[in-house]
C-alpha positions as CSV (number, residue, x, y, z in Angstrom):
1,M,-35.6,23.7,11.3
2,R,-32.3,22.3,12.4
3,P,-30.3,20.5,9.7
4,S,-30.5,17.3,11.7
5,G,-34.2,17.6,12.3
6,R,-33.7,17.8,16.1
7,Q,-35.8,19.9,18.4
8,V,-34.1,23.1,19.6
9,N,-33.7,21.4,23.1
10,E,-32.7,18.0,21.8
11,M,-29.2,16.5,22.3
12,R,-27.6,14.2,19.8
13,P,-27.5,10.6,20.8
14,V,-24.9,10.1,23.5
15,S,-23.0,6.8,24.3
16,I,-20.0,6.1,26.6
17,E,-18.1,2.8,26.3
18,V,-15.6,2.2,29.1
19,G,-12.5,0.1,29.2
20,V,-11.6,0.6,25.6
21,T,-7.8,0.4,26.1
22,K,-5.8,-2.2,27.9
23,H,-3.1,-0.2,29.7
24,A,-4.7,3.0,30.8
25,E,-6.0,3.3,34.4
26,G,-9.2,4.7,33.0
27,S,-10.5,4.9,29.5
28,C,-13.7,5.5,27.5
29,L,-14.9,6.2,24.0
30,I,-17.6,8.9,24.1
31,K,-19.8,9.4,21.1
32,V,-22.0,12.5,20.8
33,G,-23.7,12.1,17.5
34,D,-20.9,11.8,14.9
35,T,-18.3,13.3,17.2
36,H,-16.2,10.5,18.7
37,V,-13.4,11.0,21.2
38,M,-11.2,8.5,23.0
39,C,-10.3,9.6,26.5
40,T,-7.6,7.9,28.7
41,A,-6.4,8.5,32.2
42,T,-2.8,7.9,33.4
43,I,-1.8,8.0,37.1
44,E,1.7,9.0,38.0
45,D,3.2,9.3,41.5
46,R,4.6,12.7,40.9
47,V,3.3,16.3,40.6
48,P,4.6,19.4,38.8
49,P,7.4,21.1,40.6
50,F,5.4,24.1,41.7
51,I,3.2,22.0,44.0
52,K,5.7,19.4,45.1
53,N,5.5,18.6,48.9
54,S,2.2,20.5,49.1
55,G,0.1,17.4,49.6
56,L,-2.1,18.4,46.6
57,G,-2.8,16.4,43.6
58,W,-2.9,17.6,40.0
59,V,-5.0,16.8,37.0
60,T,-3.9,17.9,33.5
61,A,-5.0,17.2,29.9
62,E,-3.7,16.8,26.4
63,Y,-5.9,17.0,23.3
64,G,-5.4,16.2,19.6
65,M,-7.3,15.4,16.4
66,L,-6.4,12.5,14.2
67,P,-5.5,13.3,10.6
68,R,-8.8,12.0,9.2
69,S,-11.1,13.1,12.0
70,T,-12.3,15.7,9.6
71,G,-13.5,15.8,5.9
72,S,-10.0,16.3,4.6
73,R,-6.7,15.1,6.0
74,M,-5.2,17.3,8.7
75,R,-1.4,17.3,9.0
76,R,-0.2,15.8,12.3
77,E,0.9,18.6,14.6
78,A,4.0,16.5,15.5
79,A,5.1,16.9,11.9
80,S,5.3,20.6,12.2
81,G,7.2,20.4,15.6
82,K,4.6,22.3,17.6
83,Q,1.0,22.4,18.7
84,G,-1.4,24.9,17.1
85,G,-3.0,27.6,19.2
86,R,-6.4,26.0,19.1
87,T,-5.0,22.7,20.4
88,V,-3.3,24.4,23.3
89,E,-6.4,26.5,24.2
90,I,-8.6,23.4,24.2
91,Q,-6.4,21.2,26.3
92,R,-6.0,24.0,28.8
93,L,-9.8,24.2,29.0
94,I,-10.1,20.5,29.5
95,G,-7.5,20.5,32.3
96,R,-8.8,23.4,34.3
97,S,-12.4,22.2,33.9
98,L,-11.6,18.8,35.3
99,R,-9.4,20.2,38.1
100,A,-12.3,22.4,39.2
101,G,-14.3,19.3,40.1
102,V,-11.4,17.6,42.0
103,D,-10.7,17.6,45.8
104,R,-7.0,17.8,45.3
105,V,-6.3,17.2,49.0
106,A,-8.2,13.9,48.8
107,L,-6.4,12.9,45.6
108,G,-3.1,13.2,47.3
109,E,0.3,14.1,45.8
110,R,-0.1,12.4,42.4
111,Q,-0.9,13.5,38.9
112,I,-3.6,12.2,36.6
113,T,-3.2,13.1,32.9
114,I,-6.2,12.9,30.7
115,D,-5.5,12.3,27.0
116,C,-8.3,13.2,24.6
117,D,-7.9,12.0,21.0
118,V,-10.6,13.0,18.5
119,L,-11.3,10.1,16.2
120,Q,-14.1,11.8,14.3
121,A,-15.2,15.4,14.5
122,D,-18.7,16.8,13.9
123,G,-18.8,19.8,16.3
124,G,-18.4,19.9,20.1
125,T,-15.1,18.1,20.4
126,R,-14.0,20.1,23.4
127,C,-17.3,19.4,25.2
128,A,-17.2,15.7,24.4
129,S,-13.5,15.6,25.6
130,I,-14.4,17.2,29.0
131,T,-17.4,14.9,29.5
132,G,-15.5,11.8,28.5
133,G,-12.4,12.9,30.2
134,W,-14.3,13.0,33.5
135,V,-15.4,9.4,33.0
136,A,-11.8,8.3,32.4
137,L,-10.7,10.3,35.4
138,K,-13.4,8.7,37.6
139,L,-12.5,5.2,36.5
140,A,-8.8,5.9,37.4
141,V,-9.8,7.3,40.8
142,N,-11.9,4.2,41.4
143,K,-8.8,2.1,41.0
144,L,-6.9,4.2,43.5
145,M,-9.8,3.8,46.0
146,K,-10.1,0.1,45.5
147,A,-6.3,-0.3,46.1
148,G,-6.7,1.8,49.3
149,L,-4.3,4.5,48.0
150,V,-7.1,7.1,48.2
151,T,-9.5,6.9,51.2
152,S,-12.0,9.7,50.3
153,D,-13.5,10.2,46.9
154,P,-11.8,13.2,45.3
155,L,-14.6,13.5,42.7
156,P,-17.7,14.6,44.6
157,E,-19.7,15.4,41.4
158,P,-19.4,14.8,37.7
159,V,-18.0,17.5,35.4
160,A,-19.6,17.8,31.9
161,A,-19.8,20.2,29.1
162,V,-22.2,21.0,26.3
163,S,-22.4,23.6,23.5
164,C,-25.4,25.9,22.9
165,G,-25.8,28.6,20.4
166,I,-28.1,30.7,18.3
167,Y,-28.7,29.1,14.9
168,A,-31.1,30.6,12.4
169,G,-32.3,33.0,15.1
170,Q,-33.2,30.3,17.6
171,P,-31.3,29.2,20.7
172,V,-30.4,25.5,20.3
173,L,-28.7,22.8,22.3
174,D,-25.7,20.8,21.3
175,L,-24.5,22.2,18.0
176,D,-23.3,19.8,15.3
177,Y,-20.8,21.0,12.7
178,P,-23.4,22.4,10.1
179,E,-24.9,24.5,12.9
180,D,-21.6,25.4,14.5
181,S,-20.2,26.7,11.2
182,E,-23.2,29.0,10.7
183,A,-24.2,29.9,14.2
184,G,-24.7,33.6,14.9
185,V,-23.7,32.9,18.6
186,D,-21.6,30.0,19.8
187,G,-21.1,29.0,23.4
188,N,-19.6,26.2,25.5
189,F,-20.9,25.6,29.0
190,V,-18.9,23.5,31.6
191,M,-20.7,22.6,34.8
192,T,-20.5,20.4,37.9
193,G,-23.9,19.7,39.4
194,N,-25.9,22.9,39.1
195,R,-22.8,25.1,39.3
196,L,-20.9,26.7,36.4
197,I,-17.2,26.1,36.0
198,E,-16.7,28.0,32.7
199,V,-18.7,29.7,30.0
200,Q,-17.2,30.5,26.6
201,M,-19.5,32.7,24.6
202,S,-18.9,34.7,21.4
203,A,-21.0,36.6,18.9
204,E,-19.9,34.9,15.7
205,G,-22.3,36.8,13.4
206,A,-24.8,38.6,15.6
207,T,-25.0,40.1,19.1
208,F,-27.3,38.5,21.6
209,S,-29.5,39.7,24.5
210,R,-29.6,38.9,28.2
211,D,-32.9,37.0,27.6
212,Q,-31.2,34.9,24.9
213,M,-28.3,34.2,27.3
214,T,-30.8,33.0,29.9
215,Q,-32.4,30.7,27.3
216,L,-29.0,29.3,26.4
217,L,-28.2,28.6,30.1
218,D,-31.6,26.8,30.5
219,L,-30.7,24.6,27.4
220,A,-27.2,24.0,28.9
221,D,-28.8,22.8,32.2
222,K,-30.9,20.3,30.3
223,G,-28.0,19.0,28.2
224,I,-25.7,18.7,31.2
225,A,-28.3,16.7,33.2
226,E,-28.5,14.2,30.3
227,L,-24.7,14.0,30.0
228,V,-24.3,13.5,33.8
229,A,-26.8,10.6,33.7
230,A,-24.8,9.0,30.9
231,Q,-21.6,9.5,33.0
232,K,-23.0,8.0,36.1
233,A,-24.3,5.0,34.1
234,A,-20.9,4.5,32.6
235,T,-19.0,4.6,35.9
236,A,-21.5,2.8,38.1
């Protein structure tokens, strides 16, 4: 039995509210159970120096957790003068995951920065950030297209992410914090359509078999399909 009482293939409730900030070109608040992340998209008419004059666009991301997003107060990373290794790793994951789903030629030579701020954490913050980040990105691109600045949609398919793992000996979908903290195997699956972008898997407390990996992939397929449906509804 899962701590939440969910079935092994059951997602937490998912909601995506768009237009949550006044100034960003795209924004949303994504809630996956008790994990809440605000995602905003900012468009700039410039790109990093290494692709300047290439005709290619760029998508990057930044990630952070608010001090009381967890059970006890976290110190702001700005107060220590540098980002932690976990923060850097997660924002790089978000950036490269979203870029994988972008036609950078169609986007044109501009940069879109996705900011993901965790308001409340209960497991799966990186997956919620990727899923909500795509919604913010899509809303920003829609504005470019409406203004005639982009003529071909550079986002052919949604990009979404979900966690799967082995908890109490069973493959389960969408781990919350109590499961994540005790999982024998923990994984994050990033997909666009039915294609994989990235898989992060680790044996936290036990090794796993090829058959179990297949079961986790099947669970990820189901979870991603539900997340994509929520993304499409939010951006329709």
